[in-house]
VMD Tcl script that builds the backbone (N, CA, C; Angstrom):
set m [mol new atoms 282]
animate dup $m
set s [atomselect $m all]
$s set {name element resname resid chain x y z} {
  {N N MET 1 A -7.821 -12.687 -1.726}
  {CA C MET 1 A -8.742 -11.785 -1.056}
  {C C MET 1 A -8.026 -11.107 0.114}
  {N N ILE 2 A -8.272 -9.847 0.283}
  {CA C ILE 2 A -7.632 -9.071 1.347}
  {C C ILE 2 A -8.242 -9.443 2.698}
  {N N ARG 3 A -7.383 -9.542 3.699}
  {CA C ARG 3 A -7.870 -9.788 5.052}
  {C C ARG 3 A -8.741 -8.605 5.473}
  {N N PRO 4 A -9.914 -8.870 6.047}
  {CA C PRO 4 A -10.817 -7.771 6.431}
  {C C PRO 4 A -10.180 -6.759 7.373}
  {N N LEU 5 A -9.378 -7.205 8.339}
  {CA C LEU 5 A -8.767 -6.268 9.277}
  {C C LEU 5 A -7.761 -5.359 8.573}
  {N N ALA 6 A -6.967 -5.927 7.675}
  {CA C ALA 6 A -5.990 -5.115 6.931}
  {C C ALA 6 A -6.706 -4.075 6.083}
  {N N PHE 7 A -7.823 -4.470 5.477}
  {CA C PHE 7 A -8.604 -3.550 4.658}
  {C C PHE 7 A -9.143 -2.408 5.521}
  {N N LEU 8 A -9.628 -2.743 6.716}
  {CA C LEU 8 A -10.155 -1.728 7.632}
  {C C LEU 8 A -9.054 -0.766 8.074}
  {N N VAL 9 A -7.888 -1.303 8.395}
  {CA C VAL 9 A -6.751 -0.463 8.786}
  {C C VAL 9 A -6.418 0.511 7.664}
  {N N GLN 10 A -6.400 0.010 6.430}
  {CA C GLN 10 A -6.083 0.881 5.299}
  {C C GLN 10 A -7.123 1.986 5.148}
  {N N ARG 11 A -8.396 1.650 5.255}
  {CA C ARG 11 A -9.454 2.661 5.103}
  {C C ARG 11 A -9.336 3.746 6.172}
  {N N ILE 12 A -9.035 3.358 7.400}
  {CA C ILE 12 A -8.891 4.338 8.484}
  {C C ILE 12 A -7.693 5.246 8.224}
  {N N ARG 13 A -6.565 4.651 7.866}
  {CA C ARG 13 A -5.369 5.454 7.572}
  {C C ARG 13 A -5.611 6.369 6.377}
  {N N GLU 14 A -6.271 5.833 5.366}
  {CA C GLU 14 A -6.545 6.615 4.151}
  {C C GLU 14 A -7.385 7.849 4.485}
  {N N ALA 15 A -8.414 7.670 5.301}
  {CA C ALA 15 A -9.276 8.793 5.672}
  {C C ALA 15 A -8.495 9.852 6.445}
  {N N SER 16 A -7.570 9.412 7.292}
  {CA C SER 16 A -6.790 10.381 8.069}
  {C C SER 16 A -5.786 11.138 7.202}
  {N N LEU 17 A -5.504 10.623 6.011}
  {CA C LEU 17 A -4.533 11.250 5.109}
  {C C LEU 17 A -5.190 12.105 4.026}
  {N N ARG 18 A -6.485 12.311 4.111}
  {CA C ARG 18 A -7.192 13.005 3.033}
  {C C ARG 18 A -6.552 14.343 2.681}
  {N N GLY 19 A -6.169 15.118 3.658}
  {CA C GLY 19 A -5.576 16.427 3.392}
  {C C GLY 19 A -4.060 16.412 3.306}
  {N N ALA 20 A -3.472 15.235 3.291}
  {CA C ALA 20 A -2.005 15.127 3.280}
  {C C ALA 20 A -1.434 15.331 1.883}
  {N N PHE 21 A -0.167 15.605 1.836}
  {CA C PHE 21 A 0.602 15.734 0.597}
  {C C PHE 21 A 0.108 16.886 -0.286}
  {N N THR 22 A -0.314 17.970 0.334}
  {CA C THR 22 A -0.807 19.120 -0.433}
  {C C THR 22 A 0.304 19.800 -1.221}
  {N N GLU 23 A 1.558 19.539 -0.843}
  {CA C GLU 23 A 2.679 20.137 -1.573}
  {C C GLU 23 A 2.867 19.507 -2.955}
  {N N VAL 24 A 2.217 18.374 -3.200}
  {CA C VAL 24 A 2.316 17.690 -4.493}
  {C C VAL 24 A 1.208 18.228 -5.391}
  {N N SER 25 A 1.575 18.807 -6.530}
  {CA C SER 25 A 0.580 19.465 -7.381}
  {C C SER 25 A -0.229 18.493 -8.237}
  {N N ASP 26 A 0.339 17.370 -8.615}
  {CA C ASP 26 A -0.362 16.408 -9.473}
  {C C ASP 26 A -1.317 15.564 -8.619}
  {N N PRO 27 A -2.634 15.654 -8.863}
  {CA C PRO 27 A -3.593 14.914 -8.034}
  {C C PRO 27 A -3.406 13.396 -8.104}
  {N N ARG 28 A -2.984 12.869 -9.253}
  {CA C ARG 28 A -2.756 11.418 -9.359}
  {C C ARG 28 A -1.598 10.995 -8.469}
  {N N HIS 29 A -0.550 11.790 -8.451}
  {CA C HIS 29 A 0.604 11.489 -7.598}
  {C C HIS 29 A 0.215 11.576 -6.124}
  {N N ARG 30 A -0.589 12.578 -5.771}
  {CA C ARG 30 A -1.073 12.728 -4.392}
  {C C ARG 30 A -1.882 11.500 -3.966}
  {N N ARG 31 A -2.778 11.039 -4.856}
  {CA C ARG 31 A -3.587 9.851 -4.544}
  {C C ARG 31 A -2.695 8.630 -4.338}
  {N N TYR 32 A -1.684 8.481 -5.186}
  {CA C TYR 32 A -0.767 7.351 -5.066}
  {C C TYR 32 A -0.006 7.420 -3.737}
  {N N MET 33 A 0.448 8.599 -3.357}
  {CA C MET 33 A 1.176 8.757 -2.094}
  {C C MET 33 A 0.275 8.424 -0.904}
  {N N ARG 34 A -0.989 8.870 -0.959}
  {CA C ARG 34 A -1.934 8.535 0.114}
  {C C ARG 34 A -2.177 7.031 0.158}
  {N N ALA 35 A -2.325 6.409 -1.009}
  {CA C ALA 35 A -2.557 4.964 -1.063}
  {C C ALA 35 A -1.384 4.210 -0.449}
  {N N MET 36 A -0.171 4.616 -0.785}
  {CA C MET 36 A 1.024 3.967 -0.224}
  {C C MET 36 A 1.090 4.170 1.291}
  {N N ALA 37 A 0.859 5.390 1.733}
  {CA C ALA 37 A 0.963 5.708 3.159}
  {C C ALA 37 A -0.117 5.014 3.979}
  {N N SER 38 A -1.220 4.647 3.347}
  {CA C SER 38 A -2.324 4.039 4.080}
  {C C SER 38 A -2.192 2.526 4.232}
  {N N LEU 39 A -1.215 1.919 3.576}
  {CA C LEU 39 A -1.056 0.464 3.667}
  {C C LEU 39 A -0.705 0.028 5.086}
  {N N PRO 40 A -1.238 -1.124 5.518}
  {CA C PRO 40 A -0.781 -1.698 6.790}
  {C C PRO 40 A 0.723 -1.977 6.716}
  {N N ASP 41 A 1.364 -2.069 7.848}
  {CA C ASP 41 A 2.825 -2.153 7.910}
  {C C ASP 41 A 3.424 -3.288 7.079}
  {N N ALA 42 A 2.889 -4.494 7.183}
  {CA C ALA 42 A 3.467 -5.638 6.462}
  {C C ALA 42 A 3.368 -5.439 4.955}
  {N N GLU 43 A 2.222 -4.973 4.494}
  {CA C GLU 43 A 2.024 -4.750 3.066}
  {C C GLU 43 A 2.903 -3.603 2.572}
  {N N HIS 44 A 3.002 -2.553 3.373}
  {CA C HIS 44 A 3.839 -1.411 2.997}
  {C C HIS 44 A 5.294 -1.841 2.854}
  {N N ALA 45 A 5.778 -2.613 3.816}
  {CA C ALA 45 A 7.175 -3.061 3.775}
  {C C ALA 45 A 7.436 -3.927 2.549}
  {N N ALA 46 A 6.550 -4.870 2.272}
  {CA C ALA 46 A 6.737 -5.756 1.117}
  {C C ALA 46 A 6.703 -4.961 -0.182}
  {N N PHE 47 A 5.764 -4.032 -0.302}
  {CA C PHE 47 A 5.651 -3.238 -1.525}
  {C C PHE 47 A 6.879 -2.348 -1.713}
  {N N ARG 48 A 7.317 -1.709 -0.641}
  {CA C ARG 48 A 8.493 -0.836 -0.715}
  {C C ARG 48 A 9.728 -1.620 -1.148}
  {N N LEU 49 A 9.921 -2.781 -0.553}
  {CA C LEU 49 A 11.088 -3.593 -0.902}
  {C C LEU 49 A 11.032 -4.066 -2.354}
  {N N ALA 50 A 9.838 -4.416 -2.824}
  {CA C ALA 50 A 9.705 -4.925 -4.194}
  {C C ALA 50 A 9.774 -3.815 -5.227}
  {N N ARG 51 A 8.986 -2.789 -5.057}
  {CA C ARG 51 A 8.830 -1.779 -6.099}
  {C C ARG 51 A 9.818 -0.626 -6.008}
  {N N ILE 52 A 10.245 -0.284 -4.820}
  {CA C ILE 52 A 11.149 0.853 -4.672}
  {C C ILE 52 A 12.604 0.380 -4.605}
  {N N GLU 53 A 12.844 -0.676 -3.826}
  {CA C GLU 53 A 14.214 -1.173 -3.700}
  {C C GLU 53 A 14.547 -2.267 -4.708}
  {N N GLY 54 A 13.540 -2.783 -5.413}
  {CA C GLY 54 A 13.773 -3.746 -6.481}
  {C C GLY 54 A 14.143 -5.154 -6.044}
  {N N LEU 55 A 13.772 -5.543 -4.832}
  {CA C LEU 55 A 14.097 -6.887 -4.356}
  {C C LEU 55 A 13.105 -7.914 -4.895}
  {N N ASN 56 A 13.571 -9.153 -5.057}
  {CA C ASN 56 A 12.674 -10.236 -5.466}
  {C C ASN 56 A 12.050 -10.863 -4.216}
  {N N VAL 57 A 11.093 -11.763 -4.423}
  {CA C VAL 57 A 10.333 -12.327 -3.303}
  {C C VAL 57 A 11.224 -13.030 -2.275}
  {N N PRO 58 A 12.172 -13.885 -2.682}
  {CA C PRO 58 A 13.021 -14.516 -1.658}
  {C C PRO 58 A 13.815 -13.501 -0.821}
  {N N ARG 59 A 14.280 -12.436 -1.442}
  {CA C ARG 59 A 15.026 -11.417 -0.692}
  {C C ARG 59 A 14.097 -10.618 0.221}
  {N N ILE 60 A 12.865 -10.362 -0.246}
  {CA C ILE 60 A 11.878 -9.680 0.604}
  {C C ILE 60 A 11.592 -10.540 1.828}
  {N N ALA 61 A 11.372 -11.835 1.592}
  {CA C ALA 61 A 11.093 -12.761 2.692}
  {C C ALA 61 A 12.240 -12.769 3.699}
  {N N ALA 62 A 13.459 -12.824 3.204}
  {CA C ALA 62 A 14.624 -12.829 4.097}
  {C C ALA 62 A 14.723 -11.522 4.875}
  {N N GLU 63 A 14.502 -10.414 4.193}
  {CA C GLU 63 A 14.586 -9.092 4.829}
  {C C GLU 63 A 13.545 -8.942 5.937}
  {N N LEU 64 A 12.337 -9.463 5.697}
  {CA C LEU 64 A 11.249 -9.319 6.666}
  {C C LEU 64 A 11.180 -10.476 7.661}
  {N N GLY 65 A 11.981 -11.525 7.433}
  {CA C GLY 65 A 11.967 -12.675 8.333}
  {C C GLY 65 A 10.703 -13.504 8.232}
  {N N ILE 66 A 10.165 -13.618 7.015}
  {CA C ILE 66 A 8.938 -14.378 6.779}
  {C C ILE 66 A 9.178 -15.372 5.641}
  {N N SER 67 A 8.203 -16.239 5.395}
  {CA C SER 67 A 8.338 -17.212 4.310}
  {C C SER 67 A 8.112 -16.533 2.958}
  {N N ASN 68 A 8.543 -17.208 1.899}
  {CA C ASN 68 A 8.306 -16.687 0.548}
  {C C ASN 68 A 6.813 -16.531 0.283}
  {N N ALA 69 A 6.021 -17.501 0.738}
  {CA C ALA 69 A 4.570 -17.444 0.524}
  {C C ALA 69 A 3.965 -16.229 1.220}
  {N N GLN 70 A 4.415 -15.941 2.429}
  {CA C GLN 70 A 3.907 -14.764 3.142}
  {C C GLN 70 A 4.319 -13.481 2.427}
  {N N ALA 71 A 5.547 -13.439 1.939}
  {CA C ALA 71 A 6.014 -12.255 1.213}
  {C C ALA 71 A 5.177 -12.043 -0.041}
  {N N GLU 72 A 4.897 -13.116 -0.776}
  {CA C GLU 72 A 4.052 -13.012 -1.973}
  {C C GLU 72 A 2.658 -12.523 -1.615}
  {N N THR 73 A 2.115 -13.042 -0.521}
  {CA C THR 73 A 0.774 -12.641 -0.087}
  {C C THR 73 A 0.741 -11.165 0.292}
  {N N HIS 74 A 1.720 -10.713 1.064}
  {CA C HIS 74 A 1.769 -9.296 1.451}
  {C C HIS 74 A 1.890 -8.400 0.221}
  {N N LEU 75 A 2.701 -8.806 -0.723}
  {CA C LEU 75 A 2.889 -8.012 -1.938}
  {C C LEU 75 A 1.605 -7.971 -2.764}
  {N N ALA 76 A 0.957 -9.110 -2.921}
  {CA C ALA 76 A -0.303 -9.157 -3.673}
  {C C ALA 76 A -1.373 -8.305 -2.996}
  {N N HIS 77 A -1.455 -8.390 -1.671}
  {CA C HIS 77 A -2.424 -7.568 -0.936}
  {C C HIS 77 A -2.119 -6.085 -1.114}
  {N N ALA 78 A -0.851 -5.730 -1.059}
  {CA C ALA 78 A -0.465 -4.323 -1.217}
  {C C ALA 78 A -0.902 -3.792 -2.573}
  {N N ILE 79 A -0.656 -4.551 -3.618}
  {CA C ILE 79 A -1.038 -4.116 -4.968}
  {C C ILE 79 A -2.549 -3.970 -5.069}
  {N N GLU 80 A -3.269 -4.943 -4.524}
  {CA C GLU 80 A -4.734 -4.892 -4.550}
  {C C GLU 80 A -5.258 -3.702 -3.743}
  {N N MET 81 A -4.656 -3.450 -2.590}
  {CA C MET 81 A -5.103 -2.352 -1.735}
  {C C MET 81 A -4.798 -0.994 -2.356}
  {N N ILE 82 A -3.655 -0.855 -2.999}
  {CA C ILE 82 A -3.318 0.406 -3.658}
  {C C ILE 82 A -4.297 0.676 -4.792}
  {N N ALA 83 A -4.569 -0.332 -5.599}
  {CA C ALA 83 A -5.516 -0.157 -6.709}
  {C C ALA 83 A -6.892 0.238 -6.187}
  {N N SER 84 A -7.325 -0.416 -5.130}
  {CA C SER 84 A -8.626 -0.110 -4.536}
  {C C SER 84 A -8.653 1.313 -3.977}
  {N N SER 85 A -7.585 1.704 -3.311}
  {CA C SER 85 A -7.496 3.050 -2.746}
  {C C SER 85 A -7.524 4.111 -3.834}
  {N N LEU 86 A -6.783 3.885 -4.907}
  {CA C LEU 86 A -6.760 4.859 -6.006}
  {C C LEU 86 A -8.150 5.030 -6.611}
  {N N ARG 87 A -8.846 3.921 -6.826}
  {CA C ARG 87 A -10.218 4.005 -7.372}
  {C C ARG 87 A -11.139 4.752 -6.406}
  {N N ARG 88 A -11.037 4.429 -5.114}
  {CA C ARG 88 A -11.901 5.051 -4.112}
  {C C ARG 88 A -11.629 6.552 -4.010}
  {N N GLN 89 A -10.355 6.943 -3.992}
  {CA C GLN 89 A -10.010 8.362 -3.897}
  {C C GLN 89 A -10.504 9.136 -5.114}
  {N N GLU 90 A -10.361 8.538 -6.291}
  {CA C GLU 90 A -10.819 9.222 -7.500}
  {C C GLU 90 A -12.337 9.374 -7.484}
  {N N ARG 91 A -13.015 8.316 -7.048}
  {CA C ARG 91 A -14.479 8.351 -6.980}
  {C C ARG 91 A -14.953 9.430 -6.007}
  {N N LYS 92 A -14.211 9.622 -4.900}
  {CA C LYS 92 A -14.591 10.615 -3.896}
  {C C LYS 92 A -14.099 12.016 -4.240}
  {N N GLY 93 A -13.309 12.134 -5.295}
  {CA C GLY 93 A -12.821 13.440 -5.707}
  {C C GLY 93 A -11.672 13.974 -4.878}
  {N N TRP 94 A -10.888 13.091 -4.280}
  {CA C TRP 94 A -9.756 13.522 -3.455}
  {C C TRP 94 A -8.624 13.932 -4.327}
}
mol reanalyze $m
mol bondsrecalc $m
mol representation Tube
mol addrep $m
């Protein structure tokens, strides 16, 4: 389950990004970029290291100076938050 404060931070950031990334013509790509940009810092860092840089959990943990369990939690939260953001943006017609 996502921490309530992290979820709130994401919703606030997401709302502030509604008009962002207008240079991207594909609406699905725009929604994904907004979802990524709206992640809280810890979740964003874990997701970026895992999905963009291709690091595994122990390397993510070492890079961020946290335990493996914390790295797994941040990554799981990031994936859950991105999925939730994408659904919410599509529902709102962003």
